[in-house]
C-alpha positions in Angstrom: -0.5 1.1 16.7 -0.2 1.5 12.9 2.7 -0.1 11.0 3.1 0.8 7.3 5.1 -1.5 5.0 6.2 0.1 1.8 6.1 -1.8 -1.5 9.0 -4.1 -2.4 10.1 -5.9 -5.5 11.1 -9.4 -4.5 12.0 -10.9 -7.9 10.5 -11.8 -11.3 8.0 -14.4 -12.5 8.7 -16.9 -15.3 7.0 -14.6 -17.7 9.2 -11.7 -16.8 6.7 -9.8 -14.7 7.7 -8.5 -11.3 6.9 -10.1 -8.0 5.8 -7.3 -5.8 4.8 -7.1 -2.1 2.2 -4.2 -2.2 2.2 -1.4 0.3 0.1 -2.3 3.3 -0.8 -1.1 6.7 -1.3 -3.2 9.8 -3.1 -1.7 12.8 -3.3 -3.4 16.2 -6.7 -3.0 17.8 -8.3 -3.9 21.1 -10.4 -7.0 20.5 -13.0 -5.8 23.0 -13.8 -2.4 21.6 -11.9 -2.2 18.3 -10.0 0.9 19.4 -6.5 1.3 18.0 -3.9 0.3 20.7 -1.4 3.0 21.7 2.2 2.3 22.8 1.1 3.1 26.4 -1.7 0.6 26.2 0.7 -2.0 24.8 3.0 -1.6 27.8 0.2 -1.6 30.4 -2.0 -4.3 28.8 -5.1 -2.3 29.6 -7.3 -0.5 27.0 -7.8 3.1 28.0 -11.1 3.3 26.0 -13.0 0.3 27.5 -10.8 -0.6 30.6 -10.5 -4.2 29.6 -7.2 -6.1 29.3 -6.7 -5.9 25.5 -6.3 -9.0 23.4 -4.7 -8.0 20.1 -6.7 -8.0 16.9 -5.4 -6.8 13.5 -6.8 -4.7 10.8 -4.9 -4.8 7.5 -5.3 -2.5 4.5 -3.6 -3.4 1.3 -2.9 -0.8 -1.4 -3.1 -2.2 -4.9 -2.5 -0.6 -8.2 -2.6 -2.1 -11.7 0.4 -2.5 -13.9 0.4 -3.1 -17.6 1.1 -6.6 -18.9 4.5 -7.2 -20.3 4.7 -6.7 -24.0 1.3 -4.9 -24.4 2.7 -1.3 -24.7 1.9 0.4 -28.1 4.0 3.1 -29.6 
């Protein structure tokens, strides 16, 4: 199962820059074979790829982009 969390602005820092939670994806995997867990497998508790009762493992991907520093823009 793949969950995507879109970026969020959660406030500002003391220097005026933004506090941002970046876009990230969390995927639940079978710990035995590292295959992504489907909704059906989550309900049954058995991995259809390896036949083992799956224990959850997570894979997380964070998408990061750069932002210019405050006050550095030139006209």
